[in-house]
C-alpha positions as a printed Julia matrix, in Angstrom:
490×3 Matrix{Float64}:
 113.38   77.65  126.22
 115.65   80.03  124.3
 115.77   80.43  120.51
 119.0    79.49  119.28
 120.51   80.76  116.01
 123.72   79.1   114.77
 124.9    82.17  112.98
 127.84   82.25  110.87
 128.4    86.03  109.51
 130.88   85.82  106.5
 129.26   88.74  104.78
 129.5    91.02  107.98
 133.32   90.04  107.99
 133.97   91.95  104.96
 135.22   95.47  104.96
 132.97   98.04  106.69
 132.1    99.84  103.36
 130.04   96.84  102.42
 127.36   97.6   104.68
 126.29   99.5   107.71
 125.98   97.98  111.19
 122.46   98.77  112.45
 120.09   97.19  114.8
 116.38   96.47  114.35
 114.06   99.19  115.93
 112.01   97.55  118.61
 108.22   97.22  118.21
 105.65   97.53  120.92
 103.49   94.52  120.66
 104.8    91.84  118.36
 102.47   88.79  117.42
 103.13   85.87  115.25
 100.95   85.58  112.19
 102.63   82.78  110.54
 105.55   80.49  110.91
 106.88   78.33  108.18
 107.77   75.34  110.11
 109.01   73.12  107.43
 111.67   75.7   106.38
 112.54   76.38  110.12
 113.54   72.68  110.36
 115.41   73.0   107.17
 117.29   75.76  108.74
 118.15   74.01  111.74
 115.83   76.1   114.05
 113.29   74.85  116.46
 109.88   75.9   115.22
 108.32   75.22  118.72
 110.56   77.76  120.3
 110.08   80.36  117.4
 106.39   80.15  118.16
 106.74   81.19  121.79
 106.66   85.12  122.54
 110.49   85.17  122.66
 110.6    83.75  119.21
 108.05   86.43  117.92
 109.82   89.33  119.5
 113.06   88.12  117.59
 111.05   87.66  114.37
 109.88   91.25  114.8
 113.27   92.63  115.45
 112.33   93.72  119.18
 115.01   91.37  120.39
 118.21   90.5   118.67
 119.32   86.94  119.18
 122.72   85.73  120.23
 125.32   85.31  117.48
 123.64   87.8   115.23
 125.62   90.66  113.68
 122.91   92.68  112.18
 123.93   94.75  109.06
 122.23   96.89  106.4
 123.68   96.0   103.12
 124.87   98.66  100.64
 124.3    98.48   96.91
 123.14  100.88   94.0
 120.99  100.18   91.02
 119.37  101.16   87.89
 115.88  101.9    88.68
 113.55  101.66   85.74
 116.9   102.4    83.58
 118.12  105.48   85.71
 121.23  104.92   87.71
 121.15  105.59   91.5
 124.52  105.43   92.91
 123.56  104.68   96.58
 120.26  102.66   97.54
 121.11   99.85  100.14
 118.9    98.07  102.66
 116.26  100.77  103.52
 113.98   98.58  105.51
 115.68   95.46  105.53
 118.59   94.25  108.2
 120.31   90.96  107.78
 120.59   89.23  111.1
 123.19   86.7   109.96
 123.7    83.3   108.21
 123.06   79.79  108.92
 124.11   76.46  107.33
 120.87   74.33  106.43
 120.47   70.76  106.52
 121.66   70.42  102.96
 125.08   72.36  103.88
 123.72   75.55  102.11
 124.5    78.84  103.53
 121.39   81.04  103.91
 120.7    84.59  105.09
 118.14   85.35  107.49
 116.92   88.9   107.0
 114.07   91.06  108.61
 112.2    93.18  106.24
 110.28   96.28  107.76
 112.46   95.99  110.88
 113.09  100.0   111.02
 115.33  102.53  109.42
 118.86  102.27  108.42
 121.6   104.63  106.87
 119.98  103.75  103.54
 116.44  104.55  104.26
 116.54  107.95  102.22
 114.19  109.56  104.83
 111.74  106.53  104.92
 110.47  104.93  108.22
 112.11  101.53  107.34
 108.79   99.89  108.06
 106.54   97.43  106.15
 102.62   97.36  106.02
 100.83   94.11  106.58
  99.62   93.96  103.13
 102.91   93.6   101.1
 104.33   91.2   103.89
 101.42   89.0   103.47
 101.89   89.03   99.41
 105.47   88.19   99.84
 105.04   85.5   101.96
 102.32   84.06   99.86
 103.95   84.44   96.5
 107.51   83.6    97.55
 106.24   80.31   99.05
 104.21   79.85   96.04
 107.06   79.93   93.79
 109.07   77.36   95.96
 106.24   75.0    95.43
 106.38   75.73   91.58
 110.19   74.77   91.82
 111.43   78.36   90.64
 114.32   79.41   92.44
 113.44   81.92   95.08
 113.98   83.63   98.39
 111.57   82.29  101.05
 109.37   83.47  103.85
 110.44   82.15  107.48
 107.76   84.07  109.26
 105.39   87.07  109.16
 104.83   88.91  112.52
 102.33   91.94  112.96
 104.12   94.69  115.17
 101.33   96.13  117.23
 102.04   99.46  115.56
 100.86  101.55  112.54
 102.74  102.54  109.4
 101.71  105.65  107.46
 101.22  105.18  103.71
  98.26  106.76  101.87
  96.53  105.91  105.32
  97.45  104.33  108.55
  97.95  100.61  108.0
  99.03   97.59  110.35
 102.89   97.19  110.61
 104.45   93.91  109.97
 107.77   92.31  109.53
 108.77   89.55  107.13
 111.63   87.32  107.94
 113.31   86.46  104.56
 115.4    83.5   103.78
 117.91   83.73  100.71
 121.16   82.06   99.54
 122.14   85.44   99.74
 121.03   89.01   99.3
 123.83   90.0    96.83
 122.7    91.88   93.87
 123.88   93.25   90.38
 123.61   96.7    92.46
 125.97   95.5    94.97
 128.48   95.49   92.36
 127.32   98.63   90.74
 127.91  100.27   94.24
 131.54   99.86   94.27
 131.81  100.2    90.5
 130.38  103.7    90.9
 133.21  104.4    93.18
 136.01  102.97   91.23
 136.65  100.56   93.8
 138.45   97.7    92.16
 139.61   96.0    95.21
 136.27   96.06   96.79
 134.68   94.58   93.61
 137.48   91.78   93.69
 136.51   91.16   97.24
 132.87   91.07   96.5
 133.28   88.73   93.29
 135.54   86.24   95.02
 133.15   86.25   98.08
 130.05   85.52   95.43
 132.19   82.69   93.66
 133.09   80.93   97.07
 129.44   81.28   98.0
 127.3    80.64   94.91
 129.91   79.34   92.33
 132.42   77.32   94.27
 133.28   75.24   91.18
 134.94   78.27   89.66
 137.33   78.61   92.19
 140.78   78.07   91.04
 139.67   78.32   87.3
 142.08   80.25   84.91
 139.62   83.17   84.35
 137.07   83.01   87.34
 135.73   86.47   86.73
 134.65   85.71   83.35
 133.21   82.4    84.69
 131.23   84.27   87.24
 129.77   86.38   84.64
 128.77   83.43   82.64
 127.28   81.69   85.42
 124.93   84.51   86.37
 124.04   84.95   82.89
 123.09   81.35   82.59
 121.04   81.36   86.11
 119.31   84.61   85.09
 118.34   83.14   81.64
 117.04   79.85   83.11
 115.22   81.85   85.99
 113.52   84.22   83.49
 112.41   81.1    81.4
 110.83   79.51   84.06
 108.93   82.68   85.06
 107.48   82.88   81.74
 106.42   79.2    81.99
 104.11   79.87   84.89
 102.74   83.32   83.71
 104.81   85.38   86.53
 105.55   89.1    86.02
 108.24   90.28   88.69
 107.09   94.01   88.04
 110.25   95.66   89.25
 113.27   94.05   87.57
 115.75   96.98   88.66
 119.31   95.88   89.1
 118.93   96.12   92.61
 116.38   93.54   92.4
 118.47   91.22   90.48
 120.15   88.53   92.5
 123.61   87.18   91.41
 122.41   83.64   92.94
 119.86   83.48   90.33
 117.02   83.48   92.88
 113.75   85.45   92.55
 113.88   88.52   94.99
 112.03   91.42   96.15
 108.32   90.73   95.43
 106.84   93.87   95.34
 104.05   94.63   92.68
 104.53   91.22   91.34
 101.55   89.34   89.75
 100.55   86.26   87.83
  98.66   86.69   84.61
  95.0    85.29   84.31
  94.28   86.0    80.67
  97.33   85.44   78.44
  98.78   88.72   77.19
 102.22   89.26   76.43
 102.36   92.88   76.99
 100.68   92.49   80.42
 101.69   94.97   83.3
 100.3    95.06   86.79
 102.85   97.31   88.55
 101.56  100.77   89.19
 104.92  102.24   88.85
 105.72  100.67   85.36
 103.97  103.22   83.29
 105.77  102.64   80.25
 105.64   98.85   80.34
 109.42   98.39   80.69
 108.9    95.23   83.0
 105.98   93.8    81.18
 105.53   90.03   80.76
 107.38   89.32   77.35
 109.91   92.11   78.02
 111.5    90.14   81.05
 114.04   88.1    79.11
 115.41   91.36   77.53
 115.64   93.12   80.85
 117.55   90.15   82.36
 120.02   90.49   79.67
 120.1    94.15   80.27
 120.74   93.65   83.86
 123.56   91.02   83.29
 125.16   93.6    80.78
 125.28   96.21   83.62
 127.03   93.35   85.84
 129.49   92.9    82.91
 130.27   96.55   82.86
 131.23   96.2    86.87
 133.52   93.09   86.37
 135.5    94.53   83.29
 138.36   95.85   85.69
 138.84   92.34   86.75
 139.02   91.18   83.33
 142.38   92.5    82.59
 143.95   95.82   81.9
 143.18   95.9    78.08
 139.78   97.43   77.92
 139.02   96.69   74.43
 139.7    93.22   74.96
 137.87   92.9    78.18
 134.75   94.38   76.51
 135.04   92.13   73.51
 135.08   89.03   76.2
 132.24   90.35   78.11
 130.2    90.78   74.91
 130.77   87.22   73.84
 129.75   85.88   77.23
 126.51   88.13   76.94
 125.74   86.81   73.66
 125.05   83.24   75.2
 121.9    84.63   77.05
 119.47   84.43   74.04
 120.14   80.92   73.25
 120.48   79.68   76.92
 117.02   81.38   77.53
 115.42   80.17   74.32
 116.63   76.64   75.02
 115.22   76.66   78.4
 112.15   78.31   77.44
 111.24   76.14   74.41
 111.9    73.01   76.33
 109.45   74.13   78.77
 106.92   74.91   76.53
 107.27   71.51   74.93
 106.65   69.94   78.32
 103.7    71.97   78.91
 101.96   70.9    75.85
 102.99   67.03   76.38
 105.88   66.67   73.87
 108.75   64.55   74.92
 111.1    65.09   71.92
 112.01   68.19   69.95
 111.13   68.09   66.19
 110.96   70.72   63.39
 107.59   72.83   63.67
 107.24   72.56   67.21
 108.23   76.1    68.13
 105.75   77.49   65.49
 102.96   75.06   66.78
 103.33   76.35   70.37
 103.34   79.78   69.31
 100.3    79.25   67.32
  98.75   78.18   70.51
 100.09   81.47   72.44
  98.67   83.65   69.64
  95.28   82.05   69.72
  95.29   82.31   73.48
  96.04   86.13   73.19
  93.35   86.71   70.68
  90.87   84.83   72.72
  91.75   86.22   76.06
  92.24   82.56   77.08
  93.44   82.01   80.92
  96.94   80.94   80.92
  97.18   78.69   83.56
  93.87   76.79   83.11
  94.44   76.48   79.19
  97.68   74.74   79.7
  96.5    72.64   82.62
  93.14   71.65   80.85
  95.35   70.63   77.81
  96.33   67.79   79.93
  92.76   66.62   79.91
  92.4    67.27   76.2
  95.26   64.88   75.61
  93.0    61.93   77.08
  90.18   63.06   74.61
  88.03   65.68   76.73
  88.6    68.98   75.21
  85.79   70.67   76.53
  87.29   72.53   79.56
  90.01   73.53   77.31
  87.9    74.99   74.53
  85.98   76.9    77.31
  89.0    79.11   77.94
  88.52   80.58   74.23
  86.16   83.2    73.22
  86.15   81.36   69.95
  86.17   77.55   70.78
  86.85   77.01   67.16
  90.36   78.63   67.31
  91.28   75.82   69.84
  89.84   73.26   67.79
  91.88   74.25   64.62
  95.15   74.26   66.58
  94.18   71.15   68.8
  93.93   69.08   65.41
  97.49   69.8    64.45
  98.54   69.13   68.03
  97.21   65.75   67.94
  99.06   64.9    64.74
 102.08   66.0    66.59
 101.67   63.89   69.47
 100.6    60.89   67.73
 104.37   60.8    66.42
 105.45   59.91   69.87
 105.02   56.43   71.75
 103.99   57.54   75.02
 100.53   56.47   76.3
  97.79   59.0    76.95
  98.26   58.31   80.79
 102.1    59.11   80.7
 101.22   62.2    78.57
  98.77   63.57   80.79
 100.92   62.71   84.15
 103.78   64.51   82.67
 101.62   67.6    81.67
  99.9    67.78   85.03
 103.49   67.7    86.58
 104.61   70.92   84.89
 101.28   72.72   84.58
  99.95   73.97   87.86
  96.17   74.22   89.01
  96.71   76.63   91.59
  98.65   80.07   91.42
  98.46   82.99   93.7
  95.8    84.69   91.6
  95.84   88.4    92.29
  92.22   88.69   93.39
  92.74   85.99   96.02
  95.76   87.54   97.14
  93.99   90.82   97.57
  90.93   89.26   99.39
  93.36   87.61  101.78
  95.04   91.15  102.58
  91.71   92.82  102.89
  90.45   90.26  105.43
  93.9    90.49  107.53
  94.07   94.3   107.34
  90.48   95.11  107.9
  89.31   92.36  110.19
  92.27   90.86  111.65
  91.31   87.56  110.18
  94.09   85.27  108.96
  91.9    82.27  108.21
  91.71   82.99  104.45
  95.56   83.39  104.32
  96.01   80.3   106.12
  93.97   78.54  103.56
  95.49   80.12  100.58
  99.0    79.41  101.82
  97.74   75.68  102.33
  96.29   75.37   98.82
  99.23   77.01   96.92
 101.81   74.4    98.79
 100.43   71.64   96.32
  99.79   73.64   92.99
  99.94   70.73   90.77
  97.53   68.47   92.69
  93.69   68.34   92.17
  92.52   69.3    95.87
  89.0    68.24   96.79
  86.98   71.05   98.06
  89.26   73.83   96.76
  88.43   73.93   93.25
  87.33   77.48   93.43
  91.08   78.77   94.16
  91.82   77.51   90.39
  89.19   79.89   88.97
  90.08   83.14   87.29
  88.32   86.38   88.65
  84.89   87.41   87.68
  85.01   90.73   86.09
  84.07   92.7    89.05
  87.04   90.7    90.85
  89.78   91.58   88.45
  92.98   93.33   89.8
  94.22   95.79   87.25
  97.06   97.2    89.23
  99.63   95.91   92.05
 101.57   98.32   94.22
 105.04   98.51   95.72
 105.31   98.15   99.33
 107.44  101.04  100.18
């Protein structure tokens, strides 16, 4: 059997200054850790063939499949607010694009596949731990119905990479609707290459916003589309307690997908100032700062698009500012609607926002677990508030709020069972808790044991379901299990 990828390579057909052509660096002894079989089928690929030795070699970059046109994409970016005019794919190589069963074009990229012209003296490789983390978290995000890049496969290379110590090397096969970033636009804007900006914008419109083709002001509409998608995306992050960790412009996808899972994490105890990333020393990308940073990133995109808005710069700036000004309302509308759903409200009434904020404030003061508080609130809707109260250091704080909440829910006609079902459908029981992810990584790195990884991936695939036998995966960490910092994989 031969592995067949029905590649179509539209990005590689753009001018040569958009990328560098480079092949993956072969590895010595690739071994498949995990293949995402349902995703393979969705992409029109044969999972049985991908699970062969030949498939493992392709997924590790040892063999380049027919039809591929491997490239490393060029981009720039603001990293923690500081602009770097050239970054690019330093350890990732785009093999090509396929059309999935829904007619959507998808990139297939190898992450950790060796050095490229953008590696900046790096080895271009990935360690096993970050590969497993991205596989786990990206697939968990998909199960939580949050737009995201996805993981097709994880392969161990048979080689070691040097970080603080020697670690097993691995390659992640990542799938995205594209890997075009705000930083991709910044790359050409920094070079004052207006023609390249136009080519890139036209490509993004055709690929991600086809409804805008032929409109009177397509580049204005493109900015508005990215603003709306980013605002909605970050609202969805906050609703599940997710912290990206490195919201640099080179990690901000214009498609509106979550991309680049480095030192990302999910909160345990609710804290709006929570930071896990070891490199975010000033808390720039703290949990509650994410909406502001997303708008900041969108503003950097707007700066790039100004030459396409027209020759009158003052007019172009005013038009961009008007578009960007819609971000807070779009975010707030999505976020508040999501919060109402989480507390079981079917309609919007005056006072709802303050009521929910009171709950969040009480959660912060009482170190209440974010995920379990909302999940157990569904049980409290049916009268049993014991598990919800148990999340609070001072259960009376919950009781005081719950009385007002019950008065509010009584104004709606839904039955208890309808409310509970609606709440359980949006409040997950299982998230990729940091201590669980870390335990999986340690088992794999230290013992070559992937059974914990397999089990965690299985549980996280159904985050809203009560899964018999797996209740422990819903529990927050014990004091000695807490993960206080997460780390970038580079």
